[in-house]
N, CA, C and O atoms as CSV, one atom per row, in Angstrom:
chain,resi,resn,atom,element,x,y,z
A,1,MET,N,N,53.476,126.095,85.684
A,1,MET,CA,C,53.510,124.333,86.055
A,1,MET,C,C,53.819,123.576,84.510
A,1,MET,O,O,52.978,123.563,83.611
A,2,ASP,N,N,54.937,123.071,84.416
A,2,ASP,CA,C,55.469,122.138,82.900
A,2,ASP,C,C,54.748,121.756,82.947
A,2,ASP,O,O,54.324,121.212,83.967
A,3,THR,N,N,53.891,121.838,81.337
A,3,THR,CA,C,52.818,121.296,80.855
A,3,THR,C,C,53.486,119.893,80.591
A,3,THR,O,O,52.878,119.074,81.280
A,4,ALA,N,N,54.323,119.386,79.992
A,4,ALA,CA,C,55.168,118.114,79.738
A,4,ALA,C,C,54.907,116.959,81.109
A,4,ALA,O,O,54.506,115.817,80.883
A,5,LEU,N,N,55.170,117.403,82.367
A,5,LEU,CA,C,55.255,116.830,83.571
A,5,LEU,C,C,53.779,116.839,83.753
A,5,LEU,O,O,53.563,115.635,83.895
A,6,HIS,N,N,52.818,117.335,83.825
A,6,HIS,CA,C,51.717,116.752,83.430
A,6,HIS,C,C,50.750,116.358,82.695
A,6,HIS,O,O,49.619,116.101,83.108
A,7,ASP,N,N,51.137,116.283,81.535
A,7,ASP,CA,C,51.034,115.395,80.135
A,7,ASP,C,C,51.092,114.168,80.594
A,7,ASP,O,O,50.174,113.351,80.517
A,8,ARG,N,N,52.515,113.928,81.247
A,8,ARG,CA,C,53.257,112.649,81.703
A,8,ARG,C,C,52.098,111.831,82.874
A,8,ARG,O,O,51.457,110.781,82.843
A,9,PHE,N,N,52.252,112.906,83.817
A,9,PHE,CA,C,51.145,112.598,85.110
A,9,PHE,C,C,49.858,111.972,84.588
A,9,PHE,O,O,49.492,110.873,85.004
A,10,GLU,N,N,48.856,112.975,83.269
A,10,GLU,CA,C,47.724,112.122,83.148
A,10,GLU,C,C,48.093,110.807,82.435
A,10,GLU,O,O,47.351,109.872,82.738
A,11,ALA,N,N,48.699,110.633,81.891
A,11,ALA,CA,C,49.296,109.621,80.946
A,11,ALA,C,C,49.468,107.976,82.319
A,11,ALA,O,O,48.926,106.881,82.463
A,12,ALA,N,N,50.483,108.737,82.965
A,12,ALA,CA,C,50.705,107.566,83.984
A,12,ALA,C,C,49.084,107.468,84.988
A,12,ALA,O,O,48.705,106.377,85.415
A,13,THR,N,N,48.507,108.399,85.172
A,13,THR,CA,C,47.489,108.284,85.880
A,13,THR,C,C,46.444,107.202,85.333
A,13,THR,O,O,46.051,106.399,86.180
A,14,LYS,N,N,45.932,107.066,84.019
A,14,LYS,CA,C,45.420,106.075,83.372
A,14,LYS,C,C,46.350,105.103,83.246
A,14,LYS,O,O,45.765,104.022,83.313
A,15,ALA,N,N,47.771,104.926,83.064
A,15,ALA,CA,C,48.157,103.616,82.856
A,15,ALA,C,C,48.069,102.904,84.482
A,15,ALA,O,O,47.967,101.685,84.348
A,16,ALA,N,N,48.074,103.129,85.297
A,16,ALA,CA,C,48.021,103.541,86.521
A,16,ALA,C,C,46.653,102.017,86.781
A,16,ALA,O,O,46.760,100.970,87.419
A,17,THR,N,N,45.707,102.477,86.105
A,17,THR,CA,C,44.600,101.710,85.993
A,17,THR,C,C,44.743,100.182,84.998
A,17,THR,O,O,44.103,99.137,84.884
A,18,ALA,N,N,45.564,100.587,84.601
A,18,ALA,CA,C,45.692,99.287,83.593
A,18,ALA,C,C,46.888,98.125,84.044
A,18,ALA,O,O,46.981,97.033,83.482
A,19,LEU,N,N,47.788,98.581,85.178
A,19,LEU,CA,C,48.499,97.772,85.655
A,19,LEU,C,C,48.142,96.363,85.380
A,19,LEU,O,O,47.016,95.903,85.569
A,20,PRO,N,N,49.320,95.593,84.851
A,20,PRO,CA,C,49.661,94.117,84.736
A,20,PRO,C,C,48.683,93.479,85.825
A,20,PRO,O,O,47.488,93.186,85.781
A,21,ASN,N,N,49.743,93.368,86.911
A,21,ASN,CA,C,49.198,93.069,88.257
A,21,ASN,C,C,48.859,94.266,89.028
A,21,ASN,O,O,48.977,95.396,88.555
A,22,ARG,N,N,48.285,93.942,90.645
A,22,ARG,CA,C,47.977,94.829,91.302
A,22,ARG,C,C,48.791,95.204,91.937
A,22,ARG,O,O,49.114,94.291,92.696
A,23,PRO,N,N,49.455,96.193,92.128
A,23,PRO,CA,C,50.451,95.847,92.893
A,23,PRO,C,C,50.298,96.098,95.000
A,23,PRO,O,O,49.321,96.663,95.490
A,24,ASP,N,N,51.313,95.611,95.749
A,24,ASP,CA,C,50.522,95.270,96.458
A,24,ASP,C,C,50.532,96.653,97.886
A,24,ASP,O,O,51.439,97.479,97.985
A,25,ASN,N,N,49.525,96.598,98.670
A,25,ASN,CA,C,48.998,97.631,99.367
A,25,ASN,C,C,49.862,98.302,100.370
A,25,ASN,O,O,49.370,98.420,101.492
A,26,GLU,N,N,50.979,98.732,100.189
A,26,GLU,CA,C,52.312,99.614,100.586
A,26,GLU,C,C,52.441,100.828,99.221
A,26,GLU,O,O,52.628,102.045,99.200
A,27,THR,N,N,52.207,99.657,98.037
A,27,THR,CA,C,52.749,100.379,96.655
A,27,THR,C,C,51.025,101.322,96.592
A,27,THR,O,O,50.839,102.486,96.236
A,28,MET,N,N,50.233,100.534,96.965
A,28,MET,CA,C,48.884,101.237,96.718
A,28,MET,C,C,48.808,102.489,97.084
A,28,MET,O,O,48.442,103.485,96.460
A,29,LEU,N,N,49.425,102.262,98.824
A,29,LEU,CA,C,49.164,103.961,99.304
A,29,LEU,C,C,49.831,104.502,98.869
A,29,LEU,O,O,49.252,105.451,98.339
A,30,ARG,N,N,51.394,104.560,98.624
A,30,ARG,CA,C,51.986,105.429,97.527
A,30,ARG,C,C,51.420,105.944,96.481
A,30,ARG,O,O,51.264,107.145,96.263
A,31,LEU,N,N,51.138,105.157,95.891
A,31,LEU,CA,C,50.439,105.723,94.269
A,31,LEU,C,C,49.443,106.858,95.331
A,31,LEU,O,O,49.721,108.053,95.428
A,32,TYR,N,N,48.347,106.240,96.016
A,32,TYR,CA,C,47.333,107.331,96.583
A,32,TYR,C,C,48.188,108.476,97.089
A,32,TYR,O,O,47.993,109.652,96.782
A,33,ALA,N,N,49.029,108.095,97.787
A,33,ALA,CA,C,49.521,109.353,98.571
A,33,ALA,C,C,50.041,110.357,97.597
A,33,ALA,O,O,49.637,111.520,97.604
A,34,LEU,N,N,51.042,109.858,96.658
A,34,LEU,CA,C,51.380,110.862,95.308
A,34,LEU,C,C,50.618,111.709,94.582
A,34,LEU,O,O,50.889,112.888,94.356
A,35,PHE,N,N,49.149,110.790,94.015
A,35,PHE,CA,C,48.000,111.248,93.869
A,35,PHE,C,C,47.502,112.694,94.473
A,35,PHE,O,O,47.647,113.856,94.093
A,36,LYS,N,N,47.183,112.393,95.016
A,36,LYS,CA,C,46.618,113.474,96.065
A,36,LYS,C,C,47.469,114.334,96.227
A,36,LYS,O,O,47.260,115.399,95.648
A,37,GLN,N,N,48.528,114.225,96.925
A,37,GLN,CA,C,49.587,115.547,96.936
A,37,GLN,C,C,49.818,116.160,95.804
A,37,GLN,O,O,50.190,117.334,95.824
A,38,ALA,N,N,49.591,115.285,94.285
A,38,ALA,CA,C,50.155,116.650,93.321
A,38,ALA,C,C,48.847,116.824,92.910
A,38,ALA,O,O,48.830,117.681,92.026
A,39,ARG,N,N,47.312,116.229,93.248
A,39,ARG,CA,C,46.421,117.009,92.474
A,39,ARG,C,C,45.935,118.237,93.639
A,39,ARG,O,O,45.589,119.378,93.336
A,40,ALA,N,N,46.033,117.519,95.410
A,40,ALA,CA,C,45.441,118.672,95.864
A,40,ALA,C,C,46.371,119.174,97.090
A,40,ALA,O,O,45.980,119.513,98.207
A,41,GLY,N,N,47.358,119.147,96.730
A,41,GLY,CA,C,48.459,119.683,97.830
A,41,GLY,C,C,48.402,118.830,99.071
A,41,GLY,O,O,48.112,117.634,99.081
A,42,ASP,N,N,48.849,119.906,100.590
A,42,ASP,CA,C,49.218,118.177,101.369
A,42,ASP,C,C,47.244,118.820,102.358
A,42,ASP,O,O,46.382,119.696,102.421
A,43,VAL,N,N,47.688,117.532,102.844
A,43,VAL,CA,C,46.496,116.932,103.546
A,43,VAL,C,C,45.715,117.755,104.519
A,43,VAL,O,O,46.256,118.211,105.527
A,44,ALA,N,N,44.468,117.954,104.243
A,44,ALA,CA,C,43.495,118.697,104.941
A,44,ALA,C,C,42.564,117.887,105.947
A,44,ALA,O,O,42.620,116.658,105.962
A,45,GLY,N,N,41.719,118.583,106.776
A,45,GLY,CA,C,40.857,117.611,107.604
A,45,GLY,C,C,41.468,116.570,108.945
A,45,GLY,O,O,42.617,116.196,109.181
A,46,ASN,N,N,40.624,116.398,109.417
A,46,ASN,CA,C,40.608,115.443,110.517
A,46,ASN,C,C,41.052,113.779,110.317
A,46,ASN,O,O,40.361,113.003,109.657
A,47,ARG,N,N,42.213,113.419,110.947
A,47,ARG,CA,C,42.520,112.234,110.759
A,47,ARG,C,C,41.103,110.880,110.938
A,47,ARG,O,O,40.505,110.863,112.014
A,48,PRO,N,N,40.865,110.277,110.291
A,48,PRO,CA,C,39.848,109.234,110.155
A,48,PRO,C,C,40.124,108.522,111.646
A,48,PRO,O,O,41.199,108.467,112.245
A,49,GLY,N,N,39.028,108.076,111.996
A,49,GLY,CA,C,38.462,107.650,113.876
A,49,GLY,C,C,39.583,105.934,113.241
A,49,GLY,O,O,39.978,105.625,112.117
A,50,MET,N,N,39.728,105.247,114.572
A,50,MET,CA,C,40.292,104.159,114.894
A,50,MET,C,C,39.996,103.146,114.237
A,50,MET,O,O,40.862,102.304,114.000
A,51,PHE,N,N,38.282,102.954,113.653
A,51,PHE,CA,C,37.645,102.010,113.283
A,51,PHE,C,C,37.525,102.064,111.772
A,51,PHE,O,O,36.745,101.390,111.098
A,52,ASP,N,N,38.652,103.210,111.205
A,52,ASP,CA,C,38.065,103.928,109.835
A,52,ASP,C,C,39.576,102.997,109.263
A,52,ASP,O,O,40.316,103.622,108.503
A,53,MET,N,N,39.859,101.981,109.529
A,53,MET,CA,C,41.675,101.710,109.216
A,53,MET,C,C,41.771,102.186,107.675
A,53,MET,O,O,42.645,103.024,107.451
A,54,VAL,N,N,41.165,101.856,106.836
A,54,VAL,CA,C,41.692,102.133,105.662
A,54,VAL,C,C,41.750,103.541,105.110
A,54,VAL,O,O,42.621,103.910,104.322
A,55,GLY,N,N,40.723,104.344,105.591
A,55,GLY,CA,C,40.742,105.989,105.774
A,55,GLY,C,C,42.024,106.535,106.537
A,55,GLY,O,O,42.812,107.348,106.054
A,56,ARG,N,N,42.108,106.015,107.695
A,56,ARG,CA,C,43.541,106.191,108.184
A,56,ARG,C,C,44.374,105.949,107.891
A,56,ARG,O,O,45.264,106.488,108.549
A,57,ALA,N,N,44.850,105.046,106.796
A,57,ALA,CA,C,46.303,104.135,106.248
A,57,ALA,C,C,46.310,105.379,104.891
A,57,ALA,O,O,47.353,105.713,104.329
A,58,LYS,N,N,45.542,105.694,104.693
A,58,LYS,CA,C,45.237,106.284,103.755
A,58,LYS,C,C,45.939,107.664,103.898
A,58,LYS,O,O,46.922,108.069,103.278
A,59,TYR,N,N,45.098,108.392,105.005
A,59,TYR,CA,C,45.267,109.796,105.447
A,59,TYR,C,C,46.802,109.894,105.539
A,59,TYR,O,O,47.498,110.668,104.882
A,60,ASP,N,N,47.269,108.914,106.535
A,60,ASP,CA,C,48.527,108.774,107.373
A,60,ASP,C,C,49.521,108.419,105.874
A,60,ASP,O,O,50.032,107.340,106.178
A,61,ALA,N,N,49.858,108.654,104.939
A,61,ALA,CA,C,50.156,108.189,103.679
A,61,ALA,C,C,50.565,109.223,103.401
A,61,ALA,O,O,51.699,109.671,103.231
A,62,TRP,N,N,49.370,109.710,103.341
A,62,TRP,CA,C,49.342,111.085,102.389
A,62,TRP,C,C,49.829,112.335,103.074
A,62,TRP,O,O,50.450,113.230,102.500
A,63,ALA,N,N,49.469,112.323,104.451
A,63,ALA,CA,C,50.096,113.139,105.112
A,63,ALA,C,C,52.181,113.238,105.478
A,63,ALA,O,O,52.901,114.164,105.852
A,64,ALA,N,N,52.465,111.748,105.109
A,64,ALA,CA,C,53.654,112.011,105.256
A,64,ALA,C,C,54.254,112.423,104.315
A,64,ALA,O,O,55.478,112.346,104.417
A,65,LEU,N,N,53.625,113.092,102.876
A,65,LEU,CA,C,54.235,113.493,101.624
A,65,LEU,C,C,53.902,115.142,102.092
A,65,LEU,O,O,53.918,116.041,101.251
A,66,LYS,N,N,53.648,115.358,103.321
A,66,LYS,CA,C,53.385,117.143,103.728
A,66,LYS,C,C,54.590,118.144,103.218
A,66,LYS,O,O,55.636,118.013,103.853
A,67,GLY,N,N,54.597,119.173,102.113
A,67,GLY,CA,C,55.406,120.071,101.980
A,67,GLY,C,C,55.839,119.758,100.731
A,67,GLY,O,O,56.423,120.629,100.086
A,68,MET,N,N,55.600,118.305,100.108
A,68,MET,CA,C,56.412,117.759,98.893
A,68,MET,C,C,55.462,118.683,97.718
A,68,MET,O,O,54.237,118.593,97.784
A,69,SER,N,N,56.050,119.485,96.748
A,69,SER,CA,C,55.811,120.222,95.746
A,69,SER,C,C,54.884,119.100,95.317
A,69,SER,O,O,54.892,117.925,95.683
A,70,PRO,N,N,53.988,119.794,94.360
A,70,PRO,CA,C,52.878,118.979,93.294
A,70,PRO,C,C,53.936,118.681,91.983
A,70,PRO,O,O,54.442,117.670,91.496
A,71,GLU,N,N,53.955,119.443,91.834
A,71,GLU,CA,C,55.449,119.206,90.652
A,71,GLU,C,C,56.403,118.112,91.096
A,71,GLU,O,O,56.772,117.287,90.260
A,72,THR,N,N,56.761,118.056,92.153
A,72,THR,CA,C,57.871,116.692,92.588
A,72,THR,C,C,56.642,115.065,92.689
A,72,THR,O,O,56.626,113.956,92.154
A,73,ALA,N,N,55.695,115.884,93.788
A,73,ALA,CA,C,54.514,114.439,93.918
A,73,ALA,C,C,54.522,113.962,92.274
A,73,ALA,O,O,54.912,112.841,91.946
A,74,MET,N,N,54.087,114.866,91.397
A,74,MET,CA,C,53.854,113.887,90.143
A,74,MET,C,C,54.906,113.112,89.195
A,74,MET,O,O,54.906,112.170,88.402
A,75,GLN,N,N,55.789,114.042,89.730
A,75,GLN,CA,C,56.693,113.296,89.204
A,75,GLN,C,C,57.600,111.602,89.804
A,75,GLN,O,O,58.205,110.600,89.425
A,76,ALA,N,N,57.065,112.349,90.986
A,76,ALA,CA,C,57.590,110.570,91.960
A,76,ALA,C,C,56.139,110.028,91.350
A,76,ALA,O,O,56.522,108.859,91.304
A,77,TYR,N,N,54.771,109.951,90.843
A,77,TYR,CA,C,54.181,109.275,90.647
A,77,TYR,C,C,54.473,108.398,89.259
A,77,TYR,O,O,54.505,107.178,89.095
A,78,VAL,N,N,54.615,109.181,88.595
A,78,VAL,CA,C,54.859,108.913,87.053
A,78,VAL,C,C,55.921,107.524,87.307
A,78,VAL,O,O,55.728,106.356,86.969
A,79,ASP,N,N,57.197,108.187,88.090
A,79,ASP,CA,C,58.156,107.223,88.174
A,79,ASP,C,C,57.695,105.903,88.659
A,79,ASP,O,O,57.972,104.797,88.194
A,80,LEU,N,N,57.117,106.134,89.440
A,80,LEU,CA,C,56.551,104.769,90.843
A,80,LEU,C,C,55.805,103.637,89.522
A,80,LEU,O,O,55.992,102.421,89.499
A,81,VAL,N,N,55.058,104.326,88.632
A,81,VAL,CA,C,53.806,103.938,87.658
A,81,VAL,C,C,54.482,102.993,86.433
A,81,VAL,O,O,54.172,101.914,85.927
A,82,ALA,N,N,55.567,103.965,86.225
A,82,ALA,CA,C,56.539,103.461,85.099
A,82,ALA,C,C,57.711,102.022,85.597
A,82,ALA,O,O,58.292,101.277,84.808
A,83,ALA,N,N,57.768,101.988,86.886
A,83,ALA,CA,C,58.787,101.272,87.417
A,83,ALA,C,C,57.458,99.704,87.826
A,83,ALA,O,O,57.725,98.545,88.145
A,84,LEU,N,N,56.535,100.161,87.690
A,84,LEU,CA,C,55.150,98.613,88.051
A,84,LEU,C,C,54.772,98.399,86.392
A,84,LEU,O,O,53.815,97.683,86.096
A,85,GLY,N,N,55.606,99.081,85.312
A,85,GLY,CA,C,55.092,98.392,84.128
A,85,GLY,C,C,53.920,99.236,83.170
A,85,GLY,O,O,53.336,98.780,82.187
A,86,GLY,N,N,53.796,100.361,83.664
A,86,GLY,CA,C,52.554,101.081,83.465
A,86,GLY,C,C,53.076,101.852,82.126
A,86,GLY,O,O,52.333,102.637,81.537
């Protein structure tokens, strides 16, 4: 794995927690999904039930990235955080 990319990703994860404004829900889901894809790879487990709407939205956002490499997810995360001012 590219060490420089990993370092930028780690810096972006810290910057994401200190963004000047909270992103909208769609952007938050994108950040979550990219983070999970970068750290854990493809989604695993069962989709949460219909009464767990937040869990289901997170699962679906992550599942949409199935097949994306961790490196690609890291770079997309870094780019998104930078675009948000982080």
